[in-house]
C-alpha positions in Angstrom: 36.1 -12.3 -35.6 33.2 -12.1 -33.0 33.9 -12.7 -29.3 30.9 -14.2 -27.4 29.8 -14.8 -23.9 26.4 -15.7 -22.3 24.5 -13.5 -19.9 20.9 -13.4 -18.8 17.7 -11.3 -18.8 15.0 -11.5 -16.2 11.2 -11.8 -16.7 10.0 -12.0 -13.1 12.0 -14.8 -11.5 12.2 -16.6 -14.9 15.6 -16.3 -16.7 16.4 -16.1 -20.3 19.7 -16.5 -22.1 21.2 -13.4 -23.8 24.2 -13.8 -26.1 26.6 -10.9 -25.9 28.6 -10.6 -29.2 31.4 -8.1 -29.7 33.0 -7.2 -33.0 36.0 -4.9 -33.6 36.1 -3.8 -37.2 37.7 -1.2 -39.4 35.9 2.2 -39.5 35.4 5.4 -37.5 36.1 4.9 -33.8 32.7 4.2 -32.2 31.3 2.1 -29.4 27.7 1.0 -30.1 25.4 -1.3 -28.1 22.5 -2.7 -30.1 19.8 -5.3 -29.2 17.1 -3.2 -27.5 19.1 -2.0 -24.5 17.5 0.2 -21.9 19.3 3.4 -20.5 21.3 1.5 -17.9 22.6 -0.9 -20.6 23.4 1.9 -23.0 25.4 3.7 -20.3 27.6 0.6 -19.8 29.8 1.9 -22.6 31.2 4.6 -20.3 31.6 2.2 -17.3 33.5 -0.3 -19.5 35.6 2.4 -21.0 36.5 3.8 -17.5 37.2 0.3 -16.1 39.6 -0.5 -18.9 41.3 2.9 -18.5 41.8 2.2 -14.8 43.8 -0.9 -15.7 45.9 1.0 -18.3 44.0 -0.3 -21.3 42.6 1.8 -24.0 39.9 0.9 -26.4 41.1 0.3 -30.0 40.5 3.3 -32.4 38.2 1.1 -34.5 34.5 0.4 -34.8 33.2 -1.6 -31.8 29.8 -3.1 -32.1 28.1 -4.9 -29.1 25.1 -7.0 -30.0 22.7 -8.4 -27.3 20.8 -11.3 -28.9 17.9 -12.0 -29.2 17.5 -8.5 -30.5 13.8 -8.2 -29.9 14.1 -8.9 -26.1 14.3 -5.8 -24.0 17.6 -5.7 -22.0 17.4 -4.0 -18.6 19.8 -3.5 -15.7 23.4 -2.8 -15.1 24.5 -6.5 -14.9 25.3 -6.4 -18.6 28.6 -4.4 -17.8 30.7 -7.4 -17.0 29.8 -9.6 -19.9 30.2 -6.8 -22.3 33.7 -6.0 -20.8 34.7 -9.7 -20.9 33.7 -10.2 -24.5 35.4 -6.9 -25.4 38.7 -8.0 -23.7 38.4 -11.3 -25.6 37.9 -9.5 -28.9 41.0 -7.3 -28.1 43.1 -10.4 -27.4 43.6 -9.6 -23.7 41.7 -12.8 -22.7 42.1 -16.1 -24.7 39.1 -16.7 -26.9 38.4 -20.2 -25.9 38.3 -19.6 -22.1 34.9 -18.0 -22.2 33.2 -21.1 -23.6 30.8 -22.6 -21.1 30.4 -19.5 -18.8 27.6 -17.1 -18.2 28.5 -13.7 -16.6 26.7 -10.8 -14.8 28.0 -7.9 -12.8 28.2 -4.1 -12.7 31.5 -2.3 -13.2 32.7 0.5 -11.1 34.9 3.2 -12.7 38.0 1.8 -11.0 37.4 -1.7 -12.4 35.7 -3.2 -9.2 32.8 -5.6 -9.8 29.7 -4.4 -7.9 26.7 -6.5 -6.7 23.7 -6.7 -9.0 20.2 -8.1 -8.7 19.3 -11.6 -9.8 22.5 -13.6 -9.1 20.8 -16.5 -7.4 18.2 -17.2 -10.2 21.0 -16.7 -12.8 23.1 -19.3 -11.0 20.2 -21.8 -10.9 19.6 -21.2 -14.6 23.3 -21.6 -15.3 23.3 -24.9 -13.4 20.3 -26.1 -15.5 22.2 -25.1 -18.7 25.4 -26.7 -17.4 27.4 -23.4 -17.6 29.8 -21.9 -15.1 28.9 -18.5 -13.6 31.1 -15.3 -13.3 29.7 -13.0 -10.8 30.7 -10.3 -8.2 32.8 -11.5 -5.3 30.3 -10.1 -2.7 27.6 -12.5 -4.1 29.7 -15.7 -4.5 28.1 -17.2 -1.4 24.6 -16.6 -3.0 25.6 -18.2 -6.3 27.2 -21.1 -4.7 23.8 -22.5 -3.7 23.5 -23.7 -7.3 25.4 -26.8 -6.9 27.4 -28.6 -9.6 28.7 -25.6 -11.5 31.9 -23.6 -11.4 31.6 -20.2 -9.7 34.1 -17.4 -10.5 33.4 -14.7 -7.9 35.8 -11.9 -8.8 36.4 -8.7 -6.8 37.7 -6.8 -9.8 38.0 -7.0 -13.6 41.8 -7.2 -13.3 41.6 -10.3 -10.9 39.3 -12.0 -13.5 41.8 -11.3 -16.3 44.6 -12.7 -14.2 42.6 -15.8 -13.5 42.0 -16.4 -17.1 45.6 -15.9 -18.0 46.8 -18.3 -15.2 48.6 -15.7 -13.1 46.0 -15.7 -10.3 43.5 -18.2 -8.9 40.0 -17.3 -7.8 39.0 -19.8 -5.1 35.5 -21.2 -5.4 33.1 -19.6 -2.9 31.1 -21.6 -0.3 27.4 -21.5 0.0 26.5 -18.8 2.6 23.8 -18.5 5.1 23.4 -15.0 6.6 24.1 -15.1 10.3 20.9 -13.3 11.5 21.3 -12.7 15.2 18.6 -10.1 15.5 16.2 -11.1 18.3 12.4 -11.1 17.8 10.0 -9.1 20.0 8.6 -11.3 22.6 4.9 -12.1 23.2 5.5 -12.0 27.0 6.0 -8.2 26.8 2.2 -7.7 26.1 0.0 -7.5 29.2 -3.6 -8.5 28.8 -5.1 -9.3 25.4 -5.3 -13.0 26.1 -7.9 -13.6 23.4 -5.8 -11.8 20.8 -2.7 -13.9 21.8 -4.7 -17.1 21.4 -5.8 -16.0 17.9 -2.2 -15.0 17.1 -1.1 -18.6 18.0 -3.8 -20.1 15.9 -2.9 -17.9 12.9 0.8 -18.9 13.2 0.1 -22.5 13.6 -2.1 -22.8 10.4 -0.7 -20.0 8.3 -4.1 -18.1 8.5 -4.8 -14.6 7.7 -5.9 -12.4 10.6 -7.7 -9.1 11.1 -7.5 -7.2 14.4 -10.0 -4.5 15.1 -9.6 -2.3 18.1 -9.1 1.3 19.4 -5.8 3.2 19.2 -3.3 2.0 21.7 -4.8 -1.4 22.3 -1.7 -3.2 21.1 -2.6 -4.4 17.5 0.8 -3.4 16.0 2.6 -4.9 19.0 0.8 -8.1 18.5 1.6 -8.2 14.8 5.3 -7.6 15.4 5.4 -10.7 17.6 4.2 -13.0 14.8 7.7 -13.6 13.3 8.9 -14.9 16.6 6.2 -17.6 16.6 6.9 -18.9 13.1 9.3 -21.8 12.4 12.4 -21.0 10.4 12.3 -21.8 6.7 13.6 -25.2 5.5 16.3 -25.0 2.8 13.8 -25.3 -0.1 11.7 -22.5 1.2 14.8 -20.3 1.9 15.9 -20.8 -1.8 12.3 -20.1 -3.0 12.1 -16.8 -1.1 15.7 -15.8 -1.8 15.0 -16.1 -5.6 12.4 -13.4 -5.3 14.6 -11.2 -3.1 17.6 -11.6 -5.4 15.6 -10.4 -8.5 14.3 -7.5 -6.4 17.9 -6.7 -5.3 17.2 -6.8 -1.6 19.0 -10.0 -0.7 21.4 -8.8 2.0 24.8 -10.2 3.0 25.5 -12.1 -0.2 23.7 -15.3 1.1 20.5 -16.9 2.0 18.5 -16.4 5.2 16.1 -18.7 7.0 14.2 -15.8 8.6 10.7 -15.6 7.3 9.9 -12.2 5.5 8.0 -9.6 7.5 6.8 -6.8 5.3 4.8 -3.8 6.6 4.2 -1.2 3.8 2.8 2.2 4.6 -0.9 2.7 3.9 0.0 5.2 1.1 1.4 2.2 -1.0 0.1 2.0 -4.6 -1.3 -1.0 -6.5 2.1 -1.5 -8.1 3.9 -1.3 -4.7 1.6 -3.9 -3.2 1.0 -6.3 -6.0 3.9 -5.6 -8.3 4.3 -3.8 -11.6 5.9 -0.5 -12.7 7.9 -0.1 -15.8 9.9 -3.3 -15.3 7.2 -5.5 -13.7 9.0 -5.6 -10.4 7.7 -7.8 -7.4 5.4 -6.1 -5.0 5.1 -6.4 -1.2 2.8 -9.4 -1.4 5.5 -11.3 -3.3 8.4 -10.0 -1.2 6.5 -11.4 1.7 6.2 -14.9 0.2 6.1 -17.6 2.8 6.2 -14.9 5.5 4.0 -12.2 6.9 2.4 -9.1 5.1 1.2 -6.7 7.8 -1.2 -4.0 6.7 -1.7 -1.5 9.6 -4.6 0.9 9.3 -6.2 -1.3 6.7 -9.1 1.1 5.6 -6.6 3.8 4.9 -5.0 1.8 2.0 -6.3 2.7 -1.5 -9.4 0.7 -2.2 -8.0 -0.3 -5.6 -4.8 -1.6 -3.9 -6.8 -3.8 -1.5 -9.0 -5.1 -4.2 -5.9 -6.0 -6.2 -4.8 -8.3 -3.3 -7.8 -10.5 -3.7 -6.4 -12.7 -6.4 -2.9 -13.2 -4.8 -4.5 -14.0 -1.4 -6.7 -16.7 -3.0 -4.3 -18.2 -5.6 -0.9 -17.6 -3.9 0.6 -15.9 -6.9 0.6 -12.4 -8.3 0.4 -11.9 -12.0 1.7 -8.6 -13.4 0.3 -7.8 -16.9 1.7 -4.7 -18.6 2.1 -3.7 -22.2 5.8 -4.5 -22.1 5.9 -7.2 -19.4 3.7 -10.2 -18.3 5.2 -12.0 -15.3 4.0 -14.0 -12.4 5.6 -14.0 -8.9 4.9 -16.4 -6.0 2.8 -14.7 -3.4 1.8 -17.2 -0.7 1.6 -14.9 2.3 0.1 -14.8 5.7 -1.9 -11.5 5.9 -2.0 -9.8 9.3 -4.2 -6.7 9.2 -5.1 -4.1 11.8 -7.8 -1.4 11.8 -9.7 0.9 14.2 -13.5 0.3 14.6 -14.2 3.8 13.1 -12.3 6.9 11.9 -11.8 8.4 15.4 -11.2 4.9 16.8 -13.3 5.1 19.9 -16.6 3.6 18.8 -17.2 1.5 22.0 -16.0 4.3 24.4 -19.0 6.2 25.8 -16.9 9.0 26.9 -15.1 9.5 23.6 -17.6 8.2 20.9 -18.2 10.8 18.3 -21.8 12.2 17.6 -21.9 10.5 14.2 -21.8 6.9 15.5 -22.7 4.4 14.3 -22.8 5.9 10.7 -19.2 7.0 10.8 -18.1 3.5 11.8 -20.2 1.9 9.1 -18.7 4.1 6.5 -15.2 3.5 7.7 -15.5 -0.3 8.0 -17.2 -0.4 4.7 -14.1 0.8 3.0 -13.1 -2.9 3.2 -15.2 -4.8 0.7 -17.1 -7.9 1.5 -14.8 -10.1 -0.7 -11.7 -8.9 1.1 -13.2 -9.6 4.5 -14.3 -13.0 3.3 -10.7 -13.9 2.4 -9.6 -13.3 6.0 -9.8 -16.5 8.1 -9.6 -15.0 11.6 -11.2 -11.8 13.0 -10.7 -10.7 16.5 -11.7 -7.7 18.6 -8.7 -6.1 20.5 -10.2 -4.0 23.3 -8.4 -1.2 25.1 -6.1 -2.4 27.9 -7.3 -1.4 31.3 -5.1 0.3 33.8 -5.4 -2.8 36.1 -3.9 -5.0 33.3 -1.0 -2.6 33.0 -0.1 -3.0 36.7 0.1 -6.8 36.4 3.4 -8.6 36.3 4.7 -9.7 32.9 2.9 -12.8 31.6 4.7 -16.2 32.4 4.3 -17.5 28.9 6.9 -16.3 26.5 7.1 -16.5 22.7 9.4 -19.6 22.9 6.6 -21.7 24.5 4.0 -20.6 21.9 6.5 -21.2 19.1 7.0 -24.7 20.4 3.3 -25.5 20.0 3.2 -23.8 16.6 6.2 -25.9 15.4 4.4 -29.1 16.6 1.2 -28.2 14.8 3.1 -27.4 11.6 5.0 -30.7 11.9 1.6 -32.5 11.9 0.5 -30.5 8.8 3.7 -31.3 7.0 3.3 -35.0 7.7 -0.4 -34.8 6.6 0.1 -33.0 3.3 3.7 -34.2 2.5 5.5 -32.1 -0.1 2.6 -31.9 -2.5 3.4 -31.7 -6.1 6.1 -29.4 -7.5 3.6 -26.9 -8.9 1.3 -26.4 -6.0 2.9 -27.6 -2.7 0.6 -27.5 0.4 2.5 -26.5 3.5 -0.2 -25.4 6.0 -3.9 -25.8 6.6 -4.5 -22.3 5.2 -3.6 -23.6 1.7 -5.8 -26.7 1.7 -9.0 -26.4 -0.2 -11.7 -28.4 -2.0 -11.8 -32.1 -1.7 -8.6 -32.2 0.2 -10.0 -30.0 3.0 -13.2 -32.1 3.1 -11.1 -35.2 3.6 -8.7 -33.9 6.3 -11.1 -31.5 8.2 -14.5 -33.3 8.1 -15.9 -32.7 11.6 -17.7 -35.2 13.8 -21.5 -35.4 13.7 -22.1 -32.7 16.5 -19.6 -30.4 14.8 -21.2 -30.8 11.4 -24.6 -30.0 12.8 -23.3 -26.9 14.5 -21.4 -25.8 11.3 -24.5 -26.3 9.1 -26.6 -24.3 11.5 -24.1 -21.5 11.6 -23.7 -21.3 7.8 -27.5 -20.6 7.7 -27.6 -18.2 10.5 -24.4 -16.3 9.7 -25.1 -16.5 5.9 -21.5 -17.6 5.3 -20.4 -18.0 1.7 -18.8 -21.3 0.4 -15.5 -19.7 0.9 -16.4 -18.7 4.5 -17.6 -22.3 5.1 -14.2 -23.7 4.0 -12.2 -21.1 6.0 -14.1 -22.1 9.1 -13.0 -25.7 8.4 -9.4 -24.7 7.9 -9.3 -22.9 11.3 -11.0 -25.8 13.0 -8.4 -28.2 11.5 -5.7 -26.0 13.0 -7.4 -25.9 16.4 -7.5 -29.7 16.3 -3.8 -29.9 15.4 -3.0 -27.6 18.4 -5.0 -29.9 20.6 -3.3 -33.0 19.2 -6.6 -34.3 18.1 -6.8 -36.5 14.9 -10.4 -35.4 14.2 -12.2 -32.1 14.2 -14.7 -31.9 16.9 -17.6 -29.7 17.9 -15.5 -27.6 20.3 -13.1 -26.8 17.4 -15.9 -25.7 15.1 -17.4 -23.6 17.8 -14.1 -21.8 18.5 -13.5 -21.3 14.7 -16.9 -19.7 14.3 -16.3 -17.3 17.1 -13.4 -15.8 15.1 -15.5 -15.2 12.0 -16.9 -11.8 11.1 -19.7 -11.6 8.5 -20.4 -8.3 6.7 -18.2 -5.2 7.0 -20.0 -2.5 8.9 -22.5 -4.9 10.7 -20.5 -5.0 13.9 -20.4 -1.2 13.9 -24.2 -1.0 13.8 -24.5 -3.4 16.7 -21.9 -1.6 18.7 -23.4 1.8 18.0 -27.0 0.9 18.6 
């Protein structure tokens, strides 16, 4: 007789069924796992053996064969421990055969029989709900799995507790959906003295979901400004929280066994590789651009990143998704991020300071800024110079406007955008002005006659690309939303154009001339 239970395998955030089959037959005592298992799955034999031993059970002195079907699908991860152990216990007669029907299971076993947390419980629960299966998972992740409504969740602390539940001597209570109580406070915009222009641009970026590049000397406050962005953004709605948590669950970084409404803020070091930023590696894992989905990706010291890594960001920034194509994996992750980048004007950082400027100016600045290609610059909506803060500004009292006031205006502008775009369709929902494009953008952001004349003249003088033209319209639409204006006016076009750089290195030539 063959005992069976369903588990899952992951390809990105997509889930596929895996049928775990266990047979105990006559022959030499062996324990074999077949079905294209990776190293972690093959090692499950020892974890299962030790877990059973901790409960006083010994493996039968017969031939034990575990088949993971379909056999041509690569099985990766430690979450196969629990389904293998359950199916084995059923084959041994410890668990009744019929109780496993209608369940999927995943979890890692400790040597003492405890069931440890694993990656991917949330997408597995959503998949089980679609398949009308119950889910057996670690107790610590029951609150995460419970968000998949309409299914039975068995969140077990140990393998023994699960056996007792199936035998009727113990009852595992159904878990409640859990929201992580995130009480950490955000850094406040009111802590920054001076930089009023940069604060204005930060508000615009937050209101419309626009990408932003800050250029300024060391110590001017670029990183401080970027760290204030999360405090300006509205919390995620339940659908967004579920979407982000699916990615974090697959990556194994979902903390606290529940969902969070805090928007992601990812700030990788400039030594990050292409695979770290965009995704990839042996298993096609999500990169920073996907882990920051619906949140902020902050790239400090932008020219210091590998050029190949920055160029790899071009497609995710434009399309909102990152496709990882490898010989053994081809997966797509959502990657709708708000890029916030910071850089110095040149390698030494003091291009505009006559007392500190190096003797290679402006050529050193041109070379440094040109590390960022034109197409990458073109994909950034807002560009702002962040000058050094003067000693006089440092002696001023703290600004009266705090993050809460700015966040209120941002929330009001985003509410206008939500009403304008609705929920979109299920494949490509539009949440902010930064995501609008093509005919839709022309319909919602068409400027008045004076604004159109100014924009047409600026496109010719600044030699803006078609992408640059549309990004100016997006920013102008956000400015109109912040002003409570139904139409885009000339003043909105003018301000949007003032935040637009043209060719990398050109500003360096002007500053150093």
